[in-house]
C-alpha positions in Angstrom: 29.5 72.2 -208.1 29.8 75.9 -207.2 29.4 78.5 -209.9 30.6 82.0 -210.5 29.8 84.8 -212.9 31.1 84.5 -216.5 32.3 88.1 -216.1 35.4 86.8 -214.4 36.1 84.4 -217.3 35.8 87.2 -219.8 38.1 89.4 -217.8 41.0 87.0 -217.2 40.9 85.8 -220.9 41.0 89.4 -222.1 44.0 90.2 -219.8 45.9 87.0 -220.8 48.6 86.8 -223.5 47.6 88.0 -227.0 49.1 84.9 -228.5 46.2 82.9 -227.3 43.0 82.1 -229.3 40.7 84.0 -227.0 37.4 83.4 -228.7 38.1 79.7 -228.6 38.9 79.8 -224.9 35.6 81.6 -224.2 33.7 79.0 -226.2 35.5 76.3 -224.3 34.2 77.8 -221.1 30.7 78.0 -222.5 30.8 81.7 -223.1 29.7 83.2 -226.5 32.5 85.6 -227.4 30.0 87.6 -229.5 27.3 87.9 -226.9 26.8 90.9 -224.6 28.2 90.8 -221.1 25.8 89.1 -218.7 26.9 89.2 -215.1 24.2 86.7 -214.2 25.5 84.0 -216.6 27.3 81.4 -214.5 30.1 79.0 -215.1 31.7 76.2 -213.1 33.9 77.6 -210.3 36.4 74.6 -210.7 36.6 75.1 -214.4 37.4 78.8 -213.8 40.2 77.9 -211.4 41.6 75.4 -213.9 41.5 78.1 -216.6 43.4 80.5 -214.4 46.2 77.9 -213.9 46.3 77.2 -217.6 46.6 80.9 -218.4 49.3 81.4 -215.9 51.4 78.7 -217.6 51.3 80.8 -220.8 52.8 83.9 -219.2 56.3 85.0 -220.0 58.0 86.5 -216.9 56.0 87.4 -213.7 52.4 86.2 -213.8 50.3 89.4 -213.8 47.4 88.8 -216.1 45.0 88.1 -213.1 46.0 91.4 -211.5 45.3 93.3 -214.7 42.0 91.5 -215.0 41.1 92.6 -211.4 42.2 96.2 -212.2 39.9 96.3 -215.2 36.7 95.7 -213.1 34.1 98.4 -212.9 30.9 98.6 -210.8 28.6 98.8 -213.8 29.7 95.4 -214.9 28.3 93.8 -211.8 24.7 94.3 -212.6 22.4 95.4 -209.7 25.1 94.5 -207.2 27.5 96.9 -208.8 24.8 99.6 -208.8 24.1 99.0 -205.1 27.9 99.2 -204.4 28.5 102.5 -206.2 25.3 104.2 -204.9 26.1 103.3 -201.3 26.7 106.5 -199.2 30.4 105.6 -198.5 32.9 103.0 -199.4 32.5 101.4 -196.0 28.8 100.8 -196.9 29.9 99.5 -200.3 32.0 96.9 -198.5 29.1 95.9 -196.3 26.9 95.3 -199.3 29.6 93.0 -200.7 29.5 91.0 -197.5 25.7 90.9 -197.4 25.1 89.9 -201.0 28.2 87.7 -201.7 26.0 84.6 -202.1 24.7 86.2 -205.4 28.2 86.1 -206.8 29.5 82.7 -205.6 26.8 81.0 -203.6 28.6 81.3 -200.2 29.6 83.8 -197.6 33.2 84.6 -198.2 33.6 88.2 -197.1 33.8 90.2 -193.9 34.5 93.8 -192.9 36.7 94.8 -190.0 37.0 98.3 -188.7 40.1 99.4 -186.8 41.2 102.8 -185.5 42.6 104.1 -188.8 41.9 101.2 -191.1 39.1 99.3 -192.7 39.7 95.8 -193.9 37.6 93.9 -196.4 38.6 90.2 -195.9 38.0 87.0 -197.8 37.8 83.6 -196.2 39.0 81.2 -198.9 42.0 78.9 -198.7 44.4 78.8 -201.7 43.8 75.1 -202.1 45.2 75.1 -205.6 47.2 77.4 -207.9 44.0 78.5 -209.6 42.4 79.5 -206.3 45.6 81.3 -205.3 45.4 83.3 -208.5 41.7 84.0 -207.9 42.3 85.2 -204.4 45.0 87.6 -205.7 42.8 88.9 -208.4 40.0 89.5 -205.9 42.0 92.0 -204.0 42.9 93.8 -207.3 39.2 93.8 -208.1 38.2 95.3 -204.7 40.7 98.1 -205.2 39.5 98.8 -208.7 35.8 98.9 -207.6 36.7 101.0 -204.6 38.5 103.6 -206.8 35.6 103.5 -209.2 33.2 104.2 -206.3 35.1 107.1 -204.7 35.9 108.6 -208.1 39.7 108.8 -207.7 42.8 106.7 -207.4 44.1 106.0 -204.0 46.7 103.7 -202.5 45.6 101.1 -200.0 47.5 100.7 -196.8 48.3 97.1 -197.4 47.2 93.9 -199.1 47.4 90.5 -197.2 47.4 87.0 -198.6 47.2 83.8 -196.5 49.2 81.9 -199.1 53.0 82.2 -199.5 54.8 84.3 -202.0 55.3 83.1 -205.6 58.6 81.8 -206.7 61.2 84.5 -207.5 60.5 88.1 -207.0 57.1 89.4 -205.8 58.0 93.1 -206.4 55.3 93.3 -209.2 52.6 92.9 -206.5 53.8 96.0 -204.7 54.1 97.9 -207.9 50.5 96.9 -208.9 48.9 97.9 -205.6 51.1 100.8 -204.6 51.5 99.5 -201.1 53.1 96.7 -199.1 51.9 93.3 -200.0 52.2 90.7 -197.2 52.2 86.9 -197.9 51.7 84.1 -195.4 49.4 86.4 -193.4 46.6 85.3 -191.2 43.9 86.5 -193.7 43.3 87.6 -197.2 42.4 91.3 -197.1 42.6 94.7 -198.6 43.3 97.4 -196.0 42.2 101.0 -196.9 42.5 104.2 -194.9 39.4 104.7 -192.7 39.2 108.3 -193.8 38.8 107.1 -197.5 36.3 104.4 -196.4 34.2 107.2 -194.8 34.3 109.6 -197.7 31.1 110.0 -199.7 31.0 107.8 -202.8 31.1 109.8 -206.0 27.6 108.7 -207.0 26.4 107.9 -203.4 22.6 108.3 -203.2 20.8 106.8 -200.2 17.4 106.6 -201.9 18.9 104.8 -205.0 20.9 102.6 -202.8 17.8 101.4 -200.9 16.1 100.8 -204.2 18.9 98.5 -205.4 19.2 96.8 -202.0 15.5 95.9 -202.2 16.1 94.2 -205.6 19.1 92.4 -204.2 17.1 91.3 -201.1 14.5 89.8 -203.4 17.1 88.0 -205.5 18.8 86.7 -202.3 15.5 85.5 -200.9 14.7 83.8 -204.1 18.2 82.2 -204.2 17.9 80.9 -200.6 14.4 79.7 -201.2 15.4 77.8 -204.4 18.5 76.3 -202.8 17.5 73.7 -200.2 19.0 73.6 -196.7 20.6 70.4 -197.7 22.3 72.1 -200.7 23.5 75.0 -198.5 25.1 72.7 -196.0 26.7 70.7 -198.8 28.1 73.9 -200.4 29.8 74.9 -197.2 31.2 71.4 -196.6 32.6 71.4 -200.2 34.2 74.8 -199.7 35.9 73.6 -196.5 37.1 70.2 -197.6 40.4 71.3 -199.2 41.7 72.3 -195.7 40.6 69.0 -194.1 37.3 67.3 -193.1 35.2 70.1 -191.5 33.7 69.8 -188.1 30.0 70.3 -187.7 30.5 73.3 -185.5 32.6 75.0 -188.3 29.8 74.5 -190.8 27.2 75.8 -188.4 29.2 78.9 -187.9 29.6 79.5 -191.7 25.8 79.1 -192.1 25.2 81.6 -189.3 23.6 79.0 -187.1 24.4 77.5 -183.6 25.5 73.9 -183.5 22.2 73.0 -181.8 20.1 74.7 -184.5 22.1 72.9 -187.3 21.4 69.6 -185.5 17.7 70.4 -185.3 17.4 71.5 -188.9 19.1 68.4 -190.1 16.9 66.2 -188.0 13.8 67.9 -189.2 14.7 67.1 -192.8 15.8 63.5 -192.0 19.4 64.3 -192.7 22.7 63.6 -190.9 25.9 65.6 -191.0 27.9 62.5 -191.7 25.7 61.6 -194.6 25.9 65.1 -196.2 29.7 65.0 -195.7 30.0 61.8 -197.7 27.6 63.1 -200.3 29.6 66.4 -200.6 32.9 64.6 -201.0 31.5 62.3 -203.6 30.0 65.2 -205.6 33.1 67.3 -205.4 35.3 64.4 -206.4 33.1 63.5 -209.4 33.0 67.2 -210.5 36.8 67.5 -210.3 37.3 64.4 -212.3 34.9 65.6 -215.0 35.9 69.3 -215.2 39.5 69.7 -214.3 43.0 68.4 -215.1 43.9 67.8 -211.4 45.8 64.6 -210.7 44.2 61.9 -208.6 46.5 62.8 -205.7 45.4 66.5 -205.9 41.7 65.5 -206.0 42.3 63.3 -203.0 43.7 66.3 -201.1 40.9 68.6 -202.3 38.3 66.3 -201.0 39.8 65.9 -197.6 41.8 62.7 -197.9 45.4 62.5 -196.7 46.2 59.4 -198.9 45.2 58.7 -202.5 44.6 55.0 -201.7 41.9 56.0 -199.1 40.3 58.3 -201.7 40.3 55.6 -204.3 38.5 53.1 -202.0 35.9 55.7 -200.9 35.2 56.8 -204.5 34.7 53.2 -205.6 32.3 52.7 -202.7 30.4 55.9 -203.7 30.2 55.3 -207.5 31.1 51.6 -208.2 34.1 52.7 -210.2 37.7 53.7 -209.5 38.5 57.4 -210.1 40.6 56.4 -213.1 37.7 54.4 -214.7 35.3 57.2 -213.9 37.5 59.8 -215.6 38.0 57.6 -218.7 34.2 57.0 -219.0 33.6 60.8 -219.0 
C-alpha cells in the first residue's frame, strides 16, 4: 500500500471541527499527538483518504477543513524538500523541484509543470476515485498556493484553479472565496495556474548555492529510495494508482515510469516477470489493503481495483486468497 507523510494527517485533523477528539484521531492513525512533527514519518495513503471522508462528514455547512489545512502549510514543515523549495531561485524552479522529488512524498510521479505565454501551471495527475481522494486533490491546490506565497514572501491571487472532478453538491462559492480566483470543476486536469510574472520573481530566500546543497541531499534520498524499492514494486505502485480508472494498459504504465514500451518489456523479462502477473498481484494487494484499512463497501472496492462488477471481484479475490472478500474482512 502507498504511504504519505504524517504531516498531512496532523494538518487535516487540526483544521477539522473542534468538537472532535483530535488526540484520539491522531493515535488512531498511528501518530503520537505529543511527538514533534516528523515529515518523514509515513502513514497509509488509503487510511488517510478514509480519514478525510470521515472528517468531511462531521462538517456543518460547506466542507472547508481540507482547504484550511492546505492553507496552513509552510515550507519549513516539509523537511529538506521544503528547504529546497524555498531556496530555489524562483517559484518556477520551486515547482520543478516538486515535480522532480514527488516520489519522496508519495512514492509516485504525480506532478508536472506547464509554461504558457502568461501562465505557469503546476498540475497533478490523480483521479478523484473516492470522496477522500477528491478532498485530497482539492487540499493539494490549497497547499501549493500556501507554499508558493511562503516562497515569494507575499500573498498573491492565482489566475485559476482547475479540478478534474465535478463540483460538490450545493454552492461552490467558498472555493472561489478561498483561492481568490475562478475555480473550474470538470476540467481536463487538476492544476494551480499562477501568473508567469510571479513564477519568475526571485523567491524571498532564493539562494542558488543553498538550493544546490539541498538538491544534493534530495538526490541522495531519491537514489536510496529507488534502490530500496525494486523494479517490481515500482511497476506495482503505478498499476495500483491507475486501477481506479480501469485496468491500465502496459504502454500507460511504461509512460508513467518514464520508459518506452519496449524497455518495460525487457526489464520485466530480465527479472522473470510478466505484466499480467504484476497486474493480478497489484489488484490482489490493493483489494486486501482496502478491506483491512478502510470502510469502503465491497462494491466500491471492486470499482477501485478495476472491476466493473462486484461478482467478478468476489470470484477473483477468492482465487487470489482462498476466501471471499466478506470472510477476509471478518477475519481481519
